[in-house]
C-alpha positions in Angstrom: 134.2 93.8 103.2 131.4 91.4 103.9 130.8 88.2 101.9 127.5 89.6 100.5 129.3 92.7 99.0 132.2 90.6 97.7 129.8 88.2 96.0 128.0 91.2 94.4 131.2 92.7 93.1 132.3 89.3 91.8 129.0 88.9 89.9 129.5 92.4 88.3 133.1 91.4 87.2 131.8 88.1 85.8 129.1 89.9 83.8 131.8 92.2 82.3 133.9 89.2 81.5 130.9 87.6 79.7 130.6 90.8 77.6 134.3 90.7 76.9 134.1 87.0 75.8 131.2 87.8 73.5 133.3 90.6 72.0 136.4 88.5 71.6 134.5 85.6 70.1 132.6 88.1 67.8 129.2 86.6 68.9 127.5 89.9 68.1 129.5 90.8 65.0 132.7 92.7 64.1 133.7 96.0 65.6 133.4 99.3 63.9 136.6 99.0 61.9 135.1 96.2 59.9 131.4 96.7 60.4 131.0 100.5 59.9 127.8 101.8 61.5 126.8 98.3 62.6 129.3 98.3 65.6 127.6 96.0 68.1 128.8 97.9 71.2 127.5 101.2 69.8 124.2 99.6 68.9 123.8 98.3 72.4 124.8 101.6 73.8 122.2 103.4 71.6 119.5 100.9 72.7 120.3 101.7 76.4 120.5 105.4 75.9 117.3 105.8 73.7 115.1 103.0 75.2 116.0 101.5 78.5 117.6 104.5 80.4 114.6 106.8 79.5 112.2 104.2 80.7 114.0 104.0 84.0 114.2 107.8 84.4 110.5 108.3 83.6 109.4 105.7 86.1 111.8 106.9 88.8 110.8 110.6 88.6 107.1 109.9 88.2 107.1 107.9 91.4 109.2 110.2 93.6 107.6 111.3 96.9 108.8 114.9 96.7 107.3 115.9 100.0 109.2 113.2 101.9 112.7 113.9 100.6 115.3 114.5 103.4 116.5 117.9 102.2 119.5 118.3 104.5 120.9 114.9 103.6 120.3 115.5 99.9 122.0 118.9 100.0 124.9 117.3 102.0 125.5 114.9 99.1 124.6 116.9 96.0 126.2 120.3 96.9 129.8 118.7 97.0 128.9 116.3 94.1 127.9 119.2 91.9 131.0 121.1 93.0 133.1 118.1 92.1 131.4 117.8 88.7 132.1 121.4 87.8 135.7 121.1 89.0 136.3 118.0 87.0 134.7 119.6 84.0 136.7 122.8 84.2 140.0 120.8 84.6 139.1 118.7 81.6 138.3 121.8 79.5 141.7 123.2 80.4 143.3 119.9 79.3 141.3 119.9 76.0 142.4 123.5 75.4 146.1 122.4 75.5 145.7 119.8 72.7 147.4 120.6 69.4 145.4 122.3 66.7 143.2 120.1 64.5 144.4 119.0 61.1 142.4 120.3 58.1 139.7 118.0 56.5 138.1 116.4 59.6 137.9 119.4 61.8 134.2 119.4 62.7 133.8 115.7 63.8 137.0 115.9 65.7 136.1 119.2 67.2 132.8 117.7 68.4 134.7 114.9 70.1 137.0 117.3 71.8 134.1 119.5 72.8 132.4 116.5 74.5 135.5 115.4 76.3 135.2 117.6 79.4 131.6 116.5 80.2 132.4 112.8 79.4 135.4 112.8 81.7 133.5 114.6 84.5 130.7 112.0 84.2 133.2 109.2 84.9 134.6 111.1 87.9 131.4 111.8 89.7 128.7 109.3 88.5 128.8 106.2 90.8 127.4 102.8 90.4 124.6 103.5 92.8 122.4 100.6 91.8 124.4 97.5 90.9 127.0 98.1 93.6 125.4 100.7 95.8 122.1 99.0 96.8 123.7 95.7 98.0 126.4 97.7 99.8 123.9 99.9 101.6 121.8 96.9 102.5 124.7 94.9 103.9 126.4 97.8 105.7 123.4 99.9 107.0 120.3 97.7 106.9 116.8 98.9 106.0 117.2 102.4 107.5 120.4 103.1 105.6 119.0 101.5 102.4 116.1 104.0 102.6 118.5 107.0 102.6 120.5 105.5 99.8 117.5 104.9 97.6 116.4 108.5 98.1 119.8 109.6 96.9 119.6 107.2 93.9 116.2 108.6 93.0 117.8 112.0 92.3 121.3 110.9 91.2 120.6 110.8 87.4 118.1 113.7 87.6 120.7 116.1 89.1 124.1 115.0 87.8 123.1 113.6 84.4 120.9 116.6 83.5 123.7 119.0 84.5 126.3 117.2 82.4 123.9 117.0 79.5 123.4 120.7 79.5 127.2 121.3 79.7 128.0 118.9 76.8 125.3 120.3 74.6 126.5 123.8 75.2 130.1 122.8 74.3 128.9 121.0 71.2 126.8 124.1 70.1 130.0 126.3 70.6 132.1 123.8 68.5 129.5 123.8 65.7 129.1 127.5 65.7 132.8 128.0 65.3 132.6 126.2 61.9 129.6 128.2 60.7 129.9 131.6 59.1 126.4 132.6 60.3 126.8 131.7 63.9 125.7 134.0 66.7 125.4 133.9 70.5 121.6 133.7 70.2 121.8 130.8 67.8 124.2 128.9 70.1 121.9 129.4 73.1 118.9 128.3 71.1 120.6 125.2 69.8 121.9 124.3 73.3 118.4 124.7 74.9 116.7 122.6 72.2 119.3 119.8 72.2 119.4 119.8 76.0 115.6 119.5 76.4 114.8 117.2 73.4 117.3 114.7 74.7 116.9 111.0 75.8 118.0 112.0 79.3 116.4 115.4 80.0 113.0 114.8 78.2 112.2 111.6 80.2 113.0 113.4 83.4 110.7 116.3 82.5 107.9 114.0 81.5 108.2 112.0 84.7 108.2 115.1 86.9 105.2 116.5 84.9 103.3 113.3 85.7 104.5 113.4 89.3 103.0 116.8 89.7 99.5 115.6 88.7 99.4 113.5 91.9 98.2 110.4 90.0 99.9 107.0 90.0 101.1 105.7 86.7 98.6 103.5 84.8 99.3 99.9 85.7 100.2 98.8 82.2 102.5 101.8 81.6 104.2 101.2 85.0 104.8 97.6 84.1 106.3 98.4 80.7 108.6 101.0 82.2 109.7 98.7 85.0 110.4 95.9 82.5 112.5 98.1 80.3 114.3 99.7 83.2 115.4 96.4 84.7 117.4 95.8 81.5 119.7 98.8 82.1 122.1 97.2 84.7 122.9 93.9 82.8 123.0 95.6 79.5 125.5 98.2 80.7 127.8 95.6 82.3 127.8 93.5 79.1 128.5 96.7 77.2 131.6 97.4 79.3 132.9 93.9 78.4 132.2 94.4 74.7 133.9 97.7 74.7 137.0 96.2 76.4 137.2 93.7 73.6 136.5 96.1 70.8 138.2 99.3 71.9 141.9 100.0 71.8 143.0 100.9 75.3 146.3 102.5 74.2 146.6 105.8 76.0 143.5 105.4 78.0 144.8 103.6 81.1 146.6 106.7 82.4 143.5 109.0 82.4 141.4 106.1 83.6 143.7 105.7 86.6 143.4 109.4 87.4 139.6 109.1 87.1 139.6 106.1 89.4 141.7 107.9 92.1 139.4 111.0 91.9 136.3 108.8 92.2 137.4 106.5 95.0 139.4 109.1 97.1 138.8 112.7 96.2 135.0 112.6 95.8 134.2 110.8 99.1 136.7 113.0 101.0 134.9 116.1 99.6 131.4 114.8 100.4 132.5 113.6 103.9 134.0 117.0 104.8 131.1 119.1 103.4 128.4 116.8 104.8 129.9 116.7 108.3 131.4 120.2 108.8 129.2 122.1 106.3 125.7 120.5 107.0 126.3 119.0 110.5 125.5 115.5 109.3 126.5 112.6 111.5 125.6 109.0 112.3 123.8 106.9 109.7 123.1 109.7 107.2 126.8 110.7 107.1 127.9 107.1 106.6 125.4 106.6 103.8 126.3 109.7 101.8 130.0 109.0 102.2 129.8 105.5 100.9 127.5 106.7 98.1 130.2 109.1 97.1 132.9 106.4 97.3 131.1 104.0 94.9 133.0 103.0 91.7 132.4 104.7 88.3 129.0 103.6 87.0 128.5 101.8 83.7 126.4 104.7 82.5 129.6 106.6 82.0 130.3 104.4 79.0 126.8 105.0 77.6 127.3 108.8 77.9 130.7 108.5 76.2 129.4 106.5 73.4 126.5 108.9 72.9 129.0 111.7 72.1 131.7 109.4 70.6 134.3 110.8 73.1 136.5 109.2 75.8 134.9 105.7 75.4 138.1 103.8 76.1 138.9 105.6 79.3 135.3 105.4 80.5 135.4 101.6 80.0 138.8 101.3 81.8 137.7 103.5 84.7 134.6 101.5 85.3 136.6 98.3 85.6 139.5 99.8 87.6 137.3 101.6 90.1 135.1 98.6 90.7 138.2 96.5 91.6 139.7 99.4 93.7 136.4 99.9 95.6 137.0 96.6 97.4 140.0 98.3 99.1 138.7 101.8 99.6 135.1 101.1 100.8 136.2 100.0 104.4 138.4 103.1 104.7 135.5 105.5 104.1 133.1 103.6 106.2 135.6 103.8 109.1 136.2 107.5 108.5 132.4 108.3 108.5 132.0 106.2 111.7 134.8 108.0 113.5 133.4 111.5 112.6 129.8 110.5 113.1 
């Protein structure tokens, strides 16, 4: 672990600590138990989900050079990543199905939280911190050539995984709501899923960015500047939000699942990507090392924003982000060594 990477990880931890301190000192107000809908952590999460993340997604997809994308390298990462996403989602759905029946009275809100649990947990398992941790790690370990491959993966990271998980969670929510409606039907469930998955603060910005990309025109200078300015707020806002959530959220019962998520993120996912990329797609050398380390990154802070959006698994997403960031210091050299030996 180089000094540059260690310094970057320490800065991330300190930003989280600052958010925790702000929460403990109540600088931004009281948590939900006292403040109702004015919960500061939820307000910050909504600001990120509805303003800053969409700006980042629009700008990223609008500026993609689609013709220059290294297809084999992308497939070598995203095929196992999607498989891991679906596997984690199916396992979480099975776990949710084993929960005791809901008590009468609050069935629909609680049913919606349970319905969102599989996608929220899968998000924490597969969605790595590809910017705040990934970019300095790629720069320090692989230089400019490796950074170029990493940035290409980052450009499609949210587009592929976040869009997939958004569709899955909206489908589950539509099913949960239809189960409580006497007039529900398969067609209505599908229609609701499609509408909510498209008119969504993740999917719609991606579609708008891709639509502009296909025109072949650069973004107007003022629009590009505004989107860049808003997009740069995502990383620090998410880190402070994790700290706030640590201060505001009761972690009772969340540490066990968070530890399981951390082990899956730091050990299982990079092992899967390494194996598929090397033996399935014949990747070696620098590309193999980059995709492996990309898969080995700790859980991204966006996992908490996703969890807050659907009011499900917020405590375990928070804990997993912190635990996996600390654990990454020990596991990153292992995966770099394994990729080097195979490559």
